[in-house]
C-alpha positions as CSV (number, residue, x, y, z in Angstrom):
1,M,115.7,64.4,124.1
2,L,115.0,67.9,126.7
3,A,116.6,68.8,129.5
4,V,115.1,71.1,132.3
5,I,117.4,72.9,134.9
6,A,115.2,74.7,137.4
7,K,116.6,76.7,140.4
8,L,114.2,76.7,143.0
9,N,114.1,80.1,145.5
10,V,113.4,78.2,149.0
11,A,112.2,80.4,151.8
12,A,114.4,81.1,154.7
13,G,114.1,78.8,157.1
14,K,112.2,76.2,155.2
15,E,114.6,74.1,153.5
16,A,114.1,70.9,155.7
17,D,110.6,71.1,154.9
18,F,111.1,72.1,151.0
19,E,113.6,68.8,151.2
20,K,110.6,66.8,152.0
21,V,108.4,67.5,149.9
22,M,110.8,67.6,147.2
23,L,112.2,64.5,148.0
24,N,108.7,63.1,148.2
25,L,108.1,64.3,144.4
26,V,111.1,63.0,143.0
27,E,110.2,59.6,144.3
28,Q,106.5,60.0,142.6
29,V,108.3,61.3,139.2
30,R,110.8,58.5,139.0
31,A,107.8,55.7,140.1
32,N,105.2,57.2,137.4
33,E,106.6,58.9,134.4
34,P,108.3,56.8,132.1
35,G,109.5,59.0,129.8
36,N,111.4,60.8,132.5
37,E,115.0,59.6,132.7
38,L,116.4,61.9,135.4
39,Y,114.8,63.9,137.9
40,T,117.1,65.1,141.0
41,L,117.2,67.3,143.6
42,C,120.6,69.4,144.3
43,K,122.0,72.1,146.1
44,D,125.1,74.1,145.2
45,Q,128.0,75.3,147.4
46,D,125.9,78.8,148.4
47,G,122.5,76.4,149.4
48,N,120.6,77.3,146.5
49,Y,118.3,74.1,145.1
50,I,118.3,72.9,141.4
51,V,116.5,70.0,140.1
52,M,118.1,68.6,137.0
53,E,115.7,67.0,134.5
54,L,115.8,64.5,131.6
55,Y,112.9,63.8,129.3
56,K,112.8,61.4,126.2
57,D,110.6,64.1,124.4
58,A,108.6,66.8,124.3
59,D,105.7,64.6,125.0
60,A,107.2,63.6,128.2
61,L,108.2,66.6,129.6
62,A,104.3,68.0,128.8
63,A,103.3,64.9,130.5
64,H,105.0,65.1,133.4
65,G,103.5,69.3,133.7
66,Q,100.2,67.2,133.6
67,S,100.6,64.5,135.9
68,D,98.3,64.2,138.9
69,H,101.2,63.8,141.6
70,F,102.9,67.1,140.1
71,K,99.8,69.1,140.4
72,A,99.1,67.8,143.8
73,S,102.6,68.8,144.8
74,G,101.5,72.5,144.4
75,A,99.8,72.8,147.6
76,D,102.4,71.0,149.6
77,F,105.2,73.8,148.9
78,K,102.6,76.5,149.5
79,G,104.8,78.7,152.0
80,L,108.6,77.1,151.4
81,M,109.1,79.2,148.2
82,A,110.4,82.6,148.5
83,G,109.7,82.9,144.6
84,A,109.1,81.5,141.3
85,P,111.4,79.1,139.8
86,E,114.0,80.1,137.3
87,V,113.5,77.4,134.5
88,Q,115.8,76.9,132.0
89,R,115.0,74.4,129.1
90,L,117.4,72.7,127.0
91,E,117.8,70.6,123.9
92,V,120.0,67.6,124.4
93,I,122.8,67.6,121.6
94,G,124.7,64.6,122.8
């Protein structure tokens, strides 16, 4: 199993728009990716957004990146981000 933690750098003042777009993507991932075990948006005490992801295997993670809904969401995020995400990929041990 593989885990991904992605810190998303959202532009100041765009938080509500970002949440709307991101929650739509969350819904699409949950409905259309059988190899995905967890895909959820979180916010820390400082207002930073983090997506926690869990995949059955490397194929499921690859399928996520190649999915139509993931590719299509890129245009929806335009103007909402202040920089590239900080992505950490992890092997699940237990």
